[in-house]
N, C-alpha and C positions, 0 to 999 in steps of 0.2 A: 803152750797156747798162749798163756797168760804174757809170756815174755814176749811173744810176737805181737800180742796187742798193746804192750806198752812201747814197744820199739816203733811200731809204725807211724804214731802220731809225732814222735820226736824227728824221724826222718822226714816226715812230710813238712814239719815247721822248718828244719835246718835247710832242707835241699829246696824248698820254695821259698826262701826268705825274700826273694824279690816279688813274689806274689802280693803280699800285703802292701808292699810299697806301691806297687802298680794299682792296687785296690784302692789304697790311700789316696794316690794321685788322682785316680778317678774321682773319688768323693770329693777331693778339694776341687777339681774342676767343676762339679756339679755345683758345689756351694758357691763357686765364684760366678756360675750362670745364674744362679738364683739371686746373688746380690746385683749383678749387672742388669737383669730383669727389672728387680726393685728399684734401681737408680733410675732405669730409663722409664719405667712407669711413673715414677716420681717426678721425672722432667716433664712428662707429658701433661700430668695433671693441671698445672697452672694454666697452660694454653686452653685447654677444654673450658675451665672457669672463666676465662676471658672472652672467649667466644659466646658462651652462654650470657654473659653479662652484657656483652655489648648488644646482643639480640634483645634481651629484654629491656634495656635502654631505649633502643631505636623503637621497640613496640609502644613503650611509654609516650615517647617524644611524639609518635605517629598519632597516638589517642588523643593527646592534648591538643595537637595542631587541628586534627579533624573536629575536636569539641569546639575549637575556637572558629573555624570556618563554617560550621553549622550553626553557630549560635545566632538566633533571630535577631539579636541586637548588633550583630556585626555584619558588613556588606550587605545592607539593606538597598533594595532595588529603588532607584530614583526617578527612572523614566521609563515610559513605554512608547516604542517607535512602531508606526503603522505603516506598511508599504504595500501599495497597490493602486489601481485606477478603477474608480467605482461610478456606477451611475445609480444605484439604489442603496448601498450601505454607505454609513457615516463613520468617519472615524472616532468621533465622540462617543458613538454606541459600542463600538469595539473596545475602547479603553475603558468604559463603564462596566461592561460585562468582565473585563480581566482584573480591574482593580481589586476586587476581594480576593482573587485568587494567588496575589503576589505580596502577601504579607511575610512570607518566609524570606531568609535572605537569598543572594544571589546563587549559592549553589544548591540550596535545599529545595527550591520550587520546582514542582512536578510540572514539567513542560507538557507531558501527554495530556495530563488532566485539563490545562489550559487550552489545549488544542481541541479537546472533545467539546468542552464547553462552546467554543466558537463554532464548531462544525453544526451544533444543533440550532443556530441562528438561521432564519430565512435569508436567502440570497448568498449565503457562505458555501462556495463549492469546495474549496480546499484551503488549509491553513500550513504553514511551516512556522513553529515556534523556536527561537533560539536565544541563546545568552549572548551579549554583547559586552565585552569587558569594557569598564569595571562594574556598572550597576545599572544596565539597560537590558529590557526584553524587547525583542524585535518580532513583529507579527507581519509575516508576507501572506497576505490574504488574497484569494483569487474569487472574485465575484462570480455567481452563477450567470451563465449565458442561456437565455430562454431562445430557442429555437422554433418550437412549434406550440400549440394547445394540444392538450390531451383531453379529447371529450369536451364537455361543456365548462367544466369547472376547475380543471387541472391544467398543468403545463410539462412540458418536456425539455429538459436541459440539453445542454451539447454533449453530455455524456449519457444521453438516454434515460436519465433518471426521471421518474414521475413526482412532481413536487405541487404542493399546494403553497400559493403565494398570497399574501394580504393585498387588495387593491387591484385596480386595472394595471396590467403589465404593458400591453402593446396591442394596438389594433391591427388588422390585416394579416394576422399570422395564419398559416394553414393549420387546419385540425387533422389530426391523427387520432385514430381510434383502433382499438383492438384489446384483447385480454392484456391486463396490466404486466404480467409476466413477460410479454413478447415487445415491451416498449423498445428495446435495443434493436430488436430485429425490424420493427417498423420503422424506426428512425432511419437504420441503415439503407432500408429500401427506398425511402423517401428521398436521401441524399444521392443515391445512384440514379433514380429515375427522374428526379427534378433536373439533374444536369444533362441527361439525354433527351428530355423534352425541351430544354431551353435551348437545344440546337436548331429547333424548328419553331421557335417563338412561342412555346407554351411554357406554363408553370403550373405546379401543382397546388391547389386550394383545399384539397380534402384527400385522404388516404386511410383506408378502412381495411383491416384484417379481421374477418369473421371467425367464430368459433370453430367452425368446421375447416378453415384453412384457405378460403377463398379471397380474393384480394379485389378491391375496387378503388380506382383512382379518379378524382375529378379534377379536371384542368380548365384554364382559360387561357386566352392569349396574354402575351406579356404586357399589352396595352390594357388588357381588362376590358375591352370593349364589347367582346362577344359573350353569349350566355355559356354557362358551363356545359362541358363535354363529359360525359361519364364513359370511362374506359373499364370494361369489365374483363379482368385477366384469369379468373378461375384460381384452381389450385395448383396445376403443374406446369413448369416451365414458363414460369411468369416472367424472368427476364427476358428469355427470347421472345415472348409474345408481345412485350412492352416495347422491344427493339423493332419488331415486325410492324407495330403501329405506327412509329416513327417514321419507318420507311415509307408506308403507304400514305401517310398524312402529308410528307413531302411532295410525294407523286400525284396524288388523287385528292385526298380529302381537304386539303387547303383550298383547293379551287372551286369547292362546291358552293353553289349559290344559297342553298338552304342548309344550314348546319343541323347535324343529326342531333337527337337527345342523348344517344349513348352509341357506342360501337362495342360489339361482342367479338372480343379476339381468341374465343375458346375453340374456334373451328381449326382444324389442323393445317388447311389449306387455303383459308381466306378469313373473312369477317362479316359480320351483319351489322347492319345500320338500323337504328330504331328512330323513327320519325319524331320529331318535336310536335307536341301537341298546340293546338291554336287555343285561345282564351275561351272560344265557344266550346271546343271539345273538352277542356277541362271542366267547365260548368255542367256539361252534360255527364 
């Protein structure tokens, strides 16, 4: 048993002499692979360092450039240009409002802040503020256009906004009335109906929407020689009733010798006329 035990390792060593060589060659291959990987990784390392270095350099240069561009002492604004046609606004007033807001340089100025300050002015309807290279700020200002009065003391712009303006605006404007939240609705009705009434020689001098939703229109002839005529439209189908009034006015009402004080269009198949009171009846 001992002999066989000593014999087996010798035979294995002698008979498998090529095994260690193969194993050695495999180990050698592995070693060469590690050396190749080490060399390749060593080759990639300088490239990564260069990329990082260039990136940091670009960031630093960008920061320096931005710091110079945003420096209040550099690229200071030298002029303000105002664009627009005005009846009530003054160019000098607009520039005076903007001047304290443009002390920053050309790139640092807050254009939206300038716009909001201008929109707060009376008579300013809209503003576009932009930079004009190299040192100019341009203000494209649209003046508020008043279409009608709103009640006794306010005005209605062309966009249906209820505004308060200083001083006298314009005489002879029609007066619209209604809950303030309905100003755009009332203005839209005025524009539609005034166009339809104009076809038969009438124009609106007053339009009222009551809280309960009923409409009343006051009209005169385009020449303004006749007394006012009140048209009661009620709450429902008001556009159809107004057009029905236009139809009957051109056929019948226009030829009446005595103009009525009002016409009630709330009847489904007709209308009612209200006689005009004489001065003696008014006193009584």
